[in-house]
OpenMM code with the backbone's topology and positions (N, CA, C; nanometers):
from openmm import Vec3, app, unit

residues = "MET HIS ARG GLY GLY GLN GLY SER ARG SER ALA LEU ARG SER GLU ALA GLY ASP SER PRO ALA PRO TYR ILE MET LEU ILE PHE SER TYR GLY THR LEU THR LEU PRO MET ILE ARG ASP ARG VAL LEU GLY HIS PRO VAL GLN SER GLU PRO ALA VAL LEU ARG GLY TYR ARG LYS ILE CYS GLY TRP ASP TYR LEU THR VAL ILE PRO SER ASP GLY SER VAL ASP GLY VAL VAL PHE GLU ALA ASP SER GLU ASP ILE LEU ARG MET ASP THR TRP GLU GLU VAL PRO THR TYR SER LEU VAL GLY VAL ARG VAL GLU THR ASP SER GLY PRO ARG ASN ALA PHE ALA TYR ILE MET PRO GLU PRO PRO GLU HIS TYR GLU PHE VAL ASP ASP GLY ARG ILE ALA ALA ILE PRO ILE HIS ASP ILE MET ARG ASP LEU GLU ARG LEU MET GLY".split()
positions = [
    Vec3(-4.7754, 2.8070, -6.9866),
    Vec3(-4.8316, 2.7069, -6.8953),
    Vec3(-4.9665, 2.6619, -6.9377),
    Vec3(-5.0538, 2.7588, -6.9697),
    Vec3(-5.1966, 2.7365, -6.9982),
    Vec3(-5.2234, 2.6606, -7.1329),
    Vec3(-5.3256, 2.5762, -7.1187),
    Vec3(-5.3729, 2.5174, -7.2557),
    Vec3(-5.5223, 2.5080, -7.2634),
    Vec3(-5.5902, 2.5498, -7.1590),
    Vec3(-5.7350, 2.5648, -7.1770),
    Vec3(-5.8230, 2.4452, -7.1231),
    Vec3(-5.7666, 2.3629, -7.0484),
    Vec3(-5.8572, 2.2511, -6.9792),
    Vec3(-5.9163, 2.3023, -6.8577),
    Vec3(-5.9864, 2.2071, -6.7796),
    Vec3(-6.0387, 2.2572, -6.6566),
    Vec3(-5.9917, 2.1603, -6.5488),
    Vec3(-5.9545, 2.2186, -6.4425),
    Vec3(-5.9072, 2.1450, -6.3184),
    Vec3(-6.0271, 2.1155, -6.2309),
    Vec3(-6.0170, 2.0103, -6.1618),
    Vec3(-6.1248, 1.9671, -6.0661),
    Vec3(-6.0895, 1.9532, -5.9229),
    Vec3(-5.9487, 1.9561, -5.8980),
    Vec3(-5.9002, 1.9466, -5.7673),
    Vec3(-5.7805, 2.0366, -5.7433),
    Vec3(-5.7504, 2.0667, -5.6251),
    Vec3(-5.6381, 2.1706, -5.6079),
    Vec3(-5.5089, 2.0981, -5.6503),
    Vec3(-5.4192, 2.1751, -5.6986),
    Vec3(-5.2916, 2.1349, -5.7569),
    Vec3(-5.1842, 2.1273, -5.6539),
    Vec3(-5.2177, 2.1854, -5.5369),
    Vec3(-5.1040, 2.2087, -5.4331),
    Vec3(-5.0456, 2.0802, -5.3891),
    Vec3(-4.9148, 2.0717, -5.3970),
    Vec3(-4.8325, 1.9705, -5.3396),
    Vec3(-4.6911, 2.0270, -5.3127),
    Vec3(-4.6293, 1.9819, -5.2259),
    Vec3(-4.4935, 2.0356, -5.1917),
    Vec3(-4.3921, 1.9294, -5.2479),
    Vec3(-4.2600, 1.9712, -5.2505),
    Vec3(-4.1636, 1.8747, -5.2943),
    Vec3(-4.1618, 1.7487, -5.1913),
    Vec3(-4.2001, 1.7755, -5.0722),
    Vec3(-4.2040, 1.6664, -4.9730),
    Vec3(-4.3205, 1.5794, -4.9753),
    Vec3(-4.4305, 1.6249, -5.0556),
    Vec3(-4.5535, 1.5427, -5.0576),
    Vec3(-4.6685, 1.6348, -5.0483),
    Vec3(-4.7809, 1.5665, -5.0264),
    Vec3(-4.9096, 1.6490, -5.0078),
    Vec3(-4.9159, 1.7280, -4.8935),
    Vec3(-4.9750, 1.8591, -4.9008),
    Vec3(-4.9864, 1.9395, -4.7922),
    Vec3(-5.1154, 2.0261, -4.8200),
    Vec3(-5.1861, 2.0635, -4.7154),
    Vec3(-5.3011, 2.1559, -4.7309),
    Vec3(-5.2543, 2.2922, -4.7827),
    Vec3(-5.3444, 2.3667, -4.8617),
    Vec3(-5.3143, 2.4983, -4.9010),
    Vec3(-5.3306, 2.5973, -4.7830),
    Vec3(-5.2285, 2.6778, -4.7601),
    Vec3(-5.2461, 2.7762, -4.6682),
    Vec3(-5.3350, 2.8937, -4.7281),
    Vec3(-5.3963, 2.9813, -4.6280),
    Vec3(-5.4932, 3.0779, -4.6818),
    Vec3(-5.4275, 3.1771, -4.7798),
    Vec3(-5.3126, 3.2274, -4.7511),
    Vec3(-5.2314, 3.3091, -4.8495),
    Vec3(-5.1079, 3.2472, -4.8907),
    Vec3(-5.0870, 3.2353, -5.0196),
    Vec3(-4.9657, 3.1691, -5.0810),
    Vec3(-4.8959, 3.2654, -5.1706),
    Vec3(-4.7659, 3.2457, -5.1812),
    Vec3(-4.6876, 3.3242, -5.2684),
    Vec3(-4.6759, 3.2393, -5.4016),
    Vec3(-4.7110, 3.2993, -5.5135),
    Vec3(-4.7092, 3.2189, -5.6334),
    Vec3(-4.5991, 3.2718, -5.7241),
    Vec3(-4.5257, 3.1909, -5.7818),
    Vec3(-4.4253, 3.2232, -5.8891),
    Vec3(-4.4779, 3.1864, -6.0283),
    Vec3(-4.4905, 3.2842, -6.1059),
    Vec3(-4.5440, 3.2684, -6.2478),
    Vec3(-4.4344, 3.2818, -6.3474),
    Vec3(-4.4258, 3.2028, -6.4537),
    Vec3(-4.3283, 3.2287, -6.5515),
    Vec3(-4.3952, 3.2233, -6.6994),
    Vec3(-4.5290, 3.2121, -6.6939),
    Vec3(-4.6027, 3.2091, -6.8215),
    Vec3(-4.7054, 3.3085, -6.8304),
    Vec3(-4.8291, 3.2685, -6.8716),
    Vec3(-4.9406, 3.3619, -6.9001),
    Vec3(-4.9743, 3.4459, -6.7802),
    Vec3(-4.9630, 3.3980, -6.6650),
    Vec3(-4.9962, 3.4734, -6.5462),
    Vec3(-4.8914, 3.5816, -6.5127),
    Vec3(-4.7890, 3.5933, -6.5860),
    Vec3(-4.6941, 3.7096, -6.5713),
    Vec3(-4.7615, 3.8378, -6.6304),
    Vec3(-4.8549, 3.8192, -6.7157),
    Vec3(-4.9257, 3.9385, -6.7813),
    Vec3(-5.0412, 3.9859, -6.6909),
    Vec3(-5.0348, 4.1072, -6.6506),
    Vec3(-5.1450, 4.1601, -6.5555),
    Vec3(-5.2882, 4.1381, -6.6199),
    Vec3(-5.3001, 4.1621, -6.7512),
    Vec3(-5.4369, 4.1546, -6.8084),
    Vec3(-5.4953, 4.0212, -6.8055),
    Vec3(-5.4065, 3.9141, -6.8059),
    Vec3(-5.4489, 3.7847, -6.7914),
    Vec3(-5.4614, 3.7374, -6.6460),
    Vec3(-5.3632, 3.7646, -6.5731),
    Vec3(-5.3591, 3.7247, -6.4279),
    Vec3(-5.4902, 3.7928, -6.3556),
    Vec3(-5.5164, 3.9121, -6.3827),
    Vec3(-5.6269, 3.9798, -6.3129),
    Vec3(-5.7580, 3.9217, -6.3609),
    Vec3(-5.7621, 3.8852, -6.4814),
    Vec3(-5.8958, 3.8244, -6.5295),
    Vec3(-5.9142, 3.6848, -6.4724),
    Vec3(-5.8032, 3.6032, -6.4745),
    Vec3(-5.8076, 3.4679, -6.4078),
    Vec3(-5.8523, 3.4760, -6.2681),
    Vec3(-5.7868, 3.5576, -6.1849),
    Vec3(-5.8134, 3.5821, -6.0455),
    Vec3(-5.9446, 3.6485, -6.0219),
    Vec3(-5.9900, 3.7316, -6.1094),
    Vec3(-6.1161, 3.8018, -6.0852),
    Vec3(-6.0941, 3.9372, -6.0152),
    Vec3(-5.9659, 3.9768, -5.9909),
    Vec3(-5.9242, 4.0933, -5.9272),
    Vec3(-5.7754, 4.1240, -5.9596),
    Vec3(-5.7446, 4.2600, -5.9445),
    Vec3(-5.5950, 4.2788, -5.9647),
    Vec3(-5.5104, 4.2465, -5.8448),
    Vec3(-5.3923, 4.2149, -5.8629),
    Vec3(-5.2886, 4.1840, -5.7568),
    Vec3(-5.1647, 4.2511, -5.7945),
    Vec3(-5.0820, 4.2862, -5.7001),
    Vec3(-4.9527, 4.3401, -5.7163),
    Vec3(-4.8486, 4.2312, -5.7387),
    Vec3(-4.7558, 4.2466, -5.8255),
    Vec3(-4.6582, 4.1397, -5.8435),
    Vec3(-4.5196, 4.2117, -5.8392),
    Vec3(-4.4131, 4.1233, -5.8283),
    Vec3(-4.2821, 4.1778, -5.8239),
    Vec3(-4.1956, 4.0757, -5.9103),
    Vec3(-4.0945, 4.1219, -5.9749),
    Vec3(-4.0056, 4.0392, -6.0566),
    Vec3(-3.9404, 3.9297, -5.9591),
    Vec3(-3.9169, 3.8050, -6.0139),
    Vec3(-3.8487, 3.7028, -5.9393),
    Vec3(-3.7686, 3.6233, -6.0377),
    Vec3(-3.6680, 3.5477, -5.9896),
    Vec3(-3.6023, 3.4587, -6.0667),
    Vec3(-3.5902, 3.3227, -6.0063),
    Vec3(-3.6206, 3.2202, -6.0816),
    Vec3(-3.6145, 3.0776, -6.0287),
    Vec3(-3.4789, 3.0220, -6.0825),
    Vec3(-3.3901, 2.9935, -5.9981),
    Vec3(-3.2597, 2.9403, -6.0412),
    Vec3(-3.2775, 2.7868, -6.0401),
    Vec3(-3.1922, 2.7183, -6.1326),
    Vec3(-3.1772, 2.5744, -6.1285),
    Vec3(-3.2880, 2.5137, -6.2222),
    Vec3(-3.3614, 2.5925, -6.2955),
    Vec3(-3.4604, 2.5488, -6.3945),
    Vec3(-3.4427, 2.6184, -6.5315),
    Vec3(-3.5057, 2.5538, -6.6283),
    Vec3(-3.5126, 2.6229, -6.7596),
    Vec3(-3.6507, 2.6029, -6.8158),
    Vec3(-3.6907, 2.6994, -6.8902),
    Vec3(-3.8254, 2.6962, -6.9518),
    Vec3(-3.8166, 2.6075, -7.0752),
    Vec3(-3.9227, 2.5243, -7.0968),
    Vec3(-3.9340, 2.4488, -7.2134),
    Vec3(-4.0801, 2.4469, -7.2736),
    Vec3(-4.0818, 2.4204, -7.3956),
    Vec3(-4.2084, 2.4062, -7.4675),
    Vec3(-4.2181, 2.2872, -7.5420),
    Vec3(-4.3399, 2.2137, -7.5316),
    Vec3(-4.3567, 2.0867, -7.5927),
    Vec3(-4.5042, 2.0752, -7.6255),
    Vec3(-4.5345, 2.0343, -7.7467),
    Vec3(-4.6802, 2.0282, -7.7892),
    Vec3(-4.7454, 2.1628, -7.7631),
    Vec3(-4.8521, 2.1659, -7.6785),
    Vec3(-4.9195, 2.2892, -7.6539),
    Vec3(-4.8908, 2.3413, -7.5138),
    Vec3(-4.7775, 2.2933, -7.4523),
    Vec3(-4.7582, 2.3272, -7.3083),
    Vec3(-4.6168, 2.3888, -7.2937),
    Vec3(-4.6186, 2.4851, -7.1957),
    Vec3(-4.4859, 2.5553, -7.1422),
    Vec3(-4.4748, 2.5174, -7.0010),
    Vec3(-4.3544, 2.4702, -6.9642),
    Vec3(-4.3304, 2.4371, -6.8290),
    Vec3(-4.1828, 2.4616, -6.8013),
    Vec3(-4.1377, 2.4237, -6.6796),
    Vec3(-3.9903, 2.4344, -6.6434),
    Vec3(-3.9458, 2.2987, -6.5972),
    Vec3(-3.8198, 2.2790, -6.6267),
    Vec3(-3.7585, 2.1513, -6.5748),
    Vec3(-3.6337, 2.1837, -6.4955),
    Vec3(-3.5868, 2.0969, -6.4108),
    Vec3(-3.4524, 2.1248, -6.3444),
    Vec3(-3.3470, 2.1258, -6.4488),
    Vec3(-3.2584, 2.2206, -6.4338),
    Vec3(-3.1552, 2.2419, -6.5351),
    Vec3(-3.0528, 2.3474, -6.4771),
    Vec3(-2.9345, 2.3472, -6.5458),
    Vec3(-2.8433, 2.4634, -6.5142),
    Vec3(-2.8892, 2.5818, -6.5860),
    Vec3(-2.9582, 2.6629, -6.5222),
    Vec3(-3.0112, 2.7803, -6.5793),
    Vec3(-3.1025, 2.8567, -6.4757),
    Vec3(-3.1828, 2.9509, -6.5385),
    Vec3(-3.2768, 3.0285, -6.4520),
    Vec3(-3.3971, 3.0712, -6.5397),
    Vec3(-3.4995, 3.0981, -6.4698),
    Vec3(-3.6178, 3.1426, -6.5329),
    Vec3(-3.6763, 3.2682, -6.4788),
    Vec3(-3.6944, 3.3764, -6.5502),
    Vec3(-3.7495, 3.4934, -6.5060),
    Vec3(-3.8996, 3.4845, -6.4913),
    Vec3(-3.9615, 3.5507, -6.3996),
    Vec3(-4.1139, 3.5512, -6.3813),
    Vec3(-4.1464, 3.6567, -6.2757),
    Vec3(-4.2593, 3.6347, -6.2151),
    Vec3(-4.3093, 3.7272, -6.1164),
    Vec3(-4.3680, 3.6504, -6.0059),
    Vec3(-4.3712, 3.7111, -5.8791),
    Vec3(-4.4425, 3.6519, -5.7656),
    Vec3(-4.5568, 3.7413, -5.7225),
    Vec3(-4.6633, 3.6725, -5.6734),
    Vec3(-4.7818, 3.7540, -5.6307),
    Vec3(-4.8431, 3.6698, -5.5191),
    Vec3(-4.9194, 3.7291, -5.4351),
    Vec3(-4.9954, 3.6573, -5.3347),
    Vec3(-5.1301, 3.6153, -5.3833),
    Vec3(-5.1743, 3.4890, -5.3319),
    Vec3(-5.2981, 3.4300, -5.3768),
    Vec3(-5.3663, 3.3669, -5.2640),
    Vec3(-5.4954, 3.3811, -5.2516),
    Vec3(-5.5737, 3.3158, -5.1390),
    Vec3(-5.6275, 3.1832, -5.1987),
    Vec3(-5.7106, 3.1222, -5.1205),
    Vec3(-5.7552, 2.9776, -5.1513),
    Vec3(-5.8551, 3.0018, -5.2718),
    Vec3(-5.9307, 3.1063, -5.2913),
    Vec3(-6.0225, 3.1198, -5.4000),
    Vec3(-5.9466, 3.1415, -5.5294),
    Vec3(-5.8339, 3.2235, -5.5154),
    Vec3(-5.7484, 3.2543, -5.6278),
    Vec3(-5.6868, 3.1126, -5.6735),
    Vec3(-5.6436, 3.0288, -5.5859),
    Vec3(-5.5864, 2.9067, -5.6192),
    Vec3(-5.6875, 2.8220, -5.6984),
    Vec3(-5.8089, 2.8110, -5.6579),
    Vec3(-5.9063, 2.7399, -5.7271),
    Vec3(-5.9237, 2.7921, -5.8696),
    Vec3(-5.9247, 2.9125, -5.8857),
    Vec3(-5.9372, 2.9816, -6.0184),
    Vec3(-5.8096, 2.9465, -6.1098),
    Vec3(-5.6964, 2.9543, -6.0430),
    Vec3(-5.5789, 2.9295, -6.1237),
    Vec3(-5.5749, 2.7687, -6.1574),
    Vec3(-5.6252, 2.6902, -6.0706),
    Vec3(-5.6283, 2.5470, -6.0964),
    Vec3(-5.6960, 2.5169, -6.2282),
    Vec3(-5.8138, 2.5908, -6.2431),
    Vec3(-5.8871, 2.5759, -6.3761),
    Vec3(-5.8133, 2.6241, -6.4849),
    Vec3(-5.7428, 2.7395, -6.4718),
    Vec3(-5.6667, 2.7964, -6.5746),
    Vec3(-5.5516, 2.7118, -6.6119),
    Vec3(-5.4831, 2.6558, -6.5109),
    Vec3(-5.3587, 2.5848, -6.5364),
    Vec3(-5.3856, 2.4293, -6.5676),
    Vec3(-5.5114, 2.3992, -6.5736),
    Vec3(-5.5544, 2.2601, -6.6276),
    Vec3(-5.5048, 2.1573, -6.5350),
    Vec3(-5.5301, 2.1761, -6.4009),
    Vec3(-5.4918, 2.0639, -6.3076),
    Vec3(-5.5664, 1.9427, -6.3363),
    Vec3(-5.5148, 1.8217, -6.3512),
    Vec3(-5.3841, 1.7857, -6.2942),
    Vec3(-5.2650, 1.7845, -6.3978),
    Vec3(-5.2861, 1.8503, -6.5116),
    Vec3(-5.1686, 1.8564, -6.6033),
    Vec3(-5.0531, 1.9306, -6.5343),
    Vec3(-5.0869, 2.0356, -6.4579),
    Vec3(-4.9889, 2.1108, -6.3795),
    Vec3(-5.0162, 2.0885, -6.2337),
    Vec3(-4.9149, 2.0882, -6.1486),
    Vec3(-4.9287, 2.0905, -6.0032),
    Vec3(-4.8581, 2.2082, -5.9427),
    Vec3(-4.9057, 2.2525, -5.8270),
    Vec3(-4.8344, 2.3539, -5.7569),
    Vec3(-4.7056, 2.2749, -5.6835),
    Vec3(-4.5934, 2.3330, -5.7049),
    Vec3(-4.4807, 2.2761, -5.6594),
    Vec3(-4.4023, 2.3824, -5.5751),
    Vec3(-4.3499, 2.3532, -5.4536),
    Vec3(-4.2791, 2.4461, -5.3774),
    Vec3(-4.1429, 2.4726, -5.4469),
    Vec3(-4.1040, 2.6075, -5.4551),
    Vec3(-3.9816, 2.6399, -5.5123),
    Vec3(-3.9222, 2.7587, -5.4337),
    Vec3(-3.8040, 2.7943, -5.4505),
    Vec3(-3.7351, 2.9009, -5.3865),
    Vec3(-3.6997, 3.0018, -5.4971),
    Vec3(-3.7360, 3.1193, -5.4784),
    Vec3(-3.7141, 3.2302, -5.5853),
    Vec3(-3.6319, 3.3401, -5.5285),
    Vec3(-3.5684, 3.4107, -5.6114),
    Vec3(-3.4885, 3.5419, -5.5721),
    Vec3(-3.5715, 3.6546, -5.6103),
    Vec3(-3.5991, 3.7546, -5.5218),
    Vec3(-3.6690, 3.8740, -5.5490),
    Vec3(-3.5712, 3.9904, -5.5091),
    Vec3(-3.6159, 4.1154, -5.5413),
    Vec3(-3.5344, 4.2332, -5.5100),
    Vec3(-3.5331, 4.2492, -5.3534),
    Vec3(-3.6320, 4.1808, -5.2855),
    Vec3(-3.6388, 4.1879, -5.1307),
    Vec3(-3.5684, 4.0729, -5.0658),
    Vec3(-3.5087, 3.9767, -5.1480),
    Vec3(-3.4348, 3.8639, -5.1053),
    Vec3(-3.5025, 3.7385, -5.1482),
    Vec3(-3.4474, 3.6257, -5.1011),
    Vec3(-3.5022, 3.4958, -5.1395),
    Vec3(-3.6405, 3.4700, -5.0706),
    Vec3(-3.7288, 3.4009, -5.1424),
    Vec3(-3.8523, 3.3797, -5.0924),
    Vec3(-3.8985, 3.2385, -5.1272),
    Vec3(-3.9702, 3.1743, -5.0476),
    Vec3(-4.0431, 3.0461, -5.0716),
    Vec3(-4.1740, 3.0778, -5.1501),
    Vec3(-4.1986, 3.0089, -5.2530),
    Vec3(-4.3157, 3.0314, -5.3316),
    Vec3(-4.3687, 2.8945, -5.3922),
    Vec3(-4.4747, 2.8975, -5.4693),
    Vec3(-4.5259, 2.7772, -5.5378),
    Vec3(-4.5416, 2.8177, -5.6784),
    Vec3(-4.5004, 2.7141, -5.7677),
    Vec3(-4.5233, 2.7399, -5.9171),
    Vec3(-4.5972, 2.6246, -5.9707),
    Vec3(-4.6816, 2.6534, -6.0709),
    Vec3(-4.7469, 2.5447, -6.1509),
    Vec3(-4.6449, 2.4910, -6.2442),
    Vec3(-4.6179, 2.3571, -6.2233),
    Vec3(-4.5209, 2.2878, -6.3027),
    Vec3(-4.5775, 2.1626, -6.3340),
    Vec3(-4.5491, 2.1098, -6.4711),
    Vec3(-4.5898, 1.9801, -6.5067),
    Vec3(-4.5146, 1.8737, -6.4317),
    Vec3(-4.5839, 1.7673, -6.3724),
    Vec3(-4.5137, 1.6716, -6.3014),
    Vec3(-4.4141, 1.5939, -6.3948),
    Vec3(-4.4554, 1.5746, -6.5190),
    Vec3(-4.3643, 1.5127, -6.6172),
    Vec3(-4.3565, 1.6012, -6.7424),
    Vec3(-4.2472, 1.6304, -6.7934),
    Vec3(-4.2431, 1.7251, -6.9070),
    Vec3(-4.2985, 1.6491, -7.0353),
    Vec3(-4.3438, 1.7221, -7.1402),
    Vec3(-4.3879, 1.6539, -7.2592),
    Vec3(-4.2780, 1.5762, -7.3085),
    Vec3(-4.3147, 1.4717, -7.3856),
    Vec3(-4.2245, 1.3702, -7.4407),
    Vec3(-4.1222, 1.4437, -7.5385),
    Vec3(-4.1695, 1.5432, -7.6127),
    Vec3(-4.0871, 1.6053, -7.7125),
    Vec3(-4.0946, 1.7526, -7.6680),
    Vec3(-3.9805, 1.8205, -7.6481),
    Vec3(-3.9777, 1.9667, -7.6207),
    Vec3(-3.8540, 2.0325, -7.6622),
    Vec3(-3.8529, 2.1580, -7.6509),
    Vec3(-3.7401, 2.2416, -7.6853),
    Vec3(-3.7191, 2.3489, -7.5801),
    Vec3(-3.6022, 2.3844, -7.5460),
    Vec3(-3.5830, 2.5005, -7.4518),
    Vec3(-3.6220, 2.6196, -7.5207),
    Vec3(-3.6786, 2.7122, -7.4445),
    Vec3(-3.7260, 2.8464, -7.4907),
    Vec3(-3.6790, 2.9492, -7.3992),
    Vec3(-3.6645, 3.0673, -7.4590),
    Vec3(-3.6213, 3.1804, -7.3717),
    Vec3(-3.7243, 3.2375, -7.2858),
    Vec3(-3.6904, 3.3267, -7.1932),
    Vec3(-3.7826, 3.3787, -7.0915),
    Vec3(-3.8867, 3.4726, -7.1630),
    Vec3(-3.8650, 3.5135, -7.2842),
    Vec3(-3.9634, 3.5942, -7.3487),
    Vec3(-4.0959, 3.5098, -7.3901),
    Vec3(-4.0835, 3.3892, -7.3927),
    Vec3(-4.1918, 3.2993, -7.4312),
    Vec3(-4.2762, 3.2735, -7.3098),
    Vec3(-4.4062, 3.3216, -7.3164),
    Vec3(-4.5000, 3.3069, -7.2029),
    Vec3(-4.5984, 3.2087, -7.2237),
    Vec3(-4.6124, 3.1501, -7.3504),
    Vec3(-4.7231, 3.0447, -7.3700),
    Vec3(-4.6725, 2.9664, -7.4955),
    Vec3(-4.7319, 2.8457, -7.5036),
    Vec3(-4.7101, 2.7524, -7.6149),
    Vec3(-4.8022, 2.7777, -7.7393),
    Vec3(-4.9069, 2.8602, -7.7068),
    Vec3(-5.0037, 2.8885, -7.8155),
    Vec3(-5.0117, 3.0433, -7.8475),
    Vec3(-5.0725, 3.0853, -7.9520),
    Vec3(-5.0790, 3.2224, -7.9813),
    Vec3(-5.1643, 3.2964, -7.8822),
    Vec3(-5.1372, 3.4275, -7.8639),
    Vec3(-5.2104, 3.5050, -7.7741),
    Vec3(-5.3575, 3.5126, -7.7974),
    Vec3(-5.4036, 3.5219, -7.9248),
    Vec3(-5.5472, 3.5201, -7.9530),
    Vec3(-5.6157, 3.3907, -7.9049),
    Vec3(-5.5496, 3.2891, -7.9109),
    Vec3(-5.6045, 3.1521, -7.8541),
    Vec3(-5.6187, 3.1598, -7.7038),
    Vec3(-5.5134, 3.2280, -7.6386),
    Vec3(-5.5181, 3.2447, -7.4992),
    Vec3(-5.6367, 3.3277, -7.4577),
    Vec3(-5.6471, 3.4382, -7.5241),
    Vec3(-5.7642, 3.5239, -7.4973),
    Vec3(-5.9044, 3.4660, -7.5152),
    Vec3(-5.9275, 3.3766, -7.6177),
    Vec3(-6.0409, 3.3065, -7.6400),
    Vec3(-6.0616, 3.2020, -7.5230),
    Vec3(-5.9621, 3.1371, -7.4763),
    Vec3(-5.9684, 3.0461, -7.3722),
    Vec3(-6.0050, 3.1084, -7.2393),
    Vec3(-5.9472, 3.2353, -7.2263),
    Vec3(-5.9744, 3.3166, -7.1060),
    Vec3(-6.1176, 3.3460, -7.1011),
    Vec3(-6.1783, 3.3888, -7.2134),
    Vec3(-6.3177, 3.4282, -7.2143),
    Vec3(-6.4068, 3.3080, -7.1889),
    Vec3(-6.3682, 3.1879, -7.2501),
    Vec3(-6.4459, 3.0635, -7.2300),
    Vec3(-6.4440, 3.0140, -7.0838),
    Vec3(-6.3286, 3.0115, -7.0259),
    Vec3(-6.3081, 2.9602, -6.8931),
    Vec3(-6.3417, 3.0425, -6.7783),
    Vec3(-6.3146, 3.1814, -6.7946),
    Vec3(-6.3365, 3.2759, -6.6841),
    Vec3(-6.4611, 3.3624, -6.6982),
    Vec3(-6.5163, 3.3632, -6.8112),
    Vec3(-6.6304, 3.4393, -6.8411),
    Vec3(-6.6104, 3.5858, -6.8731),
] * unit.nanometer
topology = app.Topology()
chain = topology.addChain("A")
for resn in residues:
    res = topology.addResidue(resn, chain)
    for name in ("N", "CA", "C"):
        topology.addAtom(name, app.Element.getBySymbol(name[0]), res)
C-alpha cells in the first residue's frame, strides 16, 4: 500500500459517503501495516492484531502501489484498533489522498467484523494480480528508508 508520500487530510470515507472518524476504529491491513515492526513504528506504539480475511476482493500491484479491487477472491490481512491520532499517522504513511479509508466487512476468528481499509479510489492503469504474500510494491529496504524519513 505504501509509497512514501505525505497525506494532509483524513482518508476516512464510507461506502455511503463522507463520515466523521470515530475515536476508535477497526483497521484491516493487507500490506505493510501487517508487519508489527512497521505498524508499531508508524503508529508510535505497539498494538495487538488478529488475522482477518476480506472476501470479494483481490490484491493487485501496479507501478509503485499495492491495493485491492473488487473481484471473485479474498485477501488475507490483519485487523487492529486505531484512535484518531493513529489514523492521522497512517494517513501520512498511506499517502492520502492516494489511498482512502473505505468501510469493509472482514472475517476474523471471532466472527465477521466491520472495519476500514486503505484502498486506492481508482486502481493503477496497469496492474497485475498478486498473492497474499506480497505486502508492498517496493523492496523492504526502501520501505524502511521511507519509514525513517516519514516517521522519524
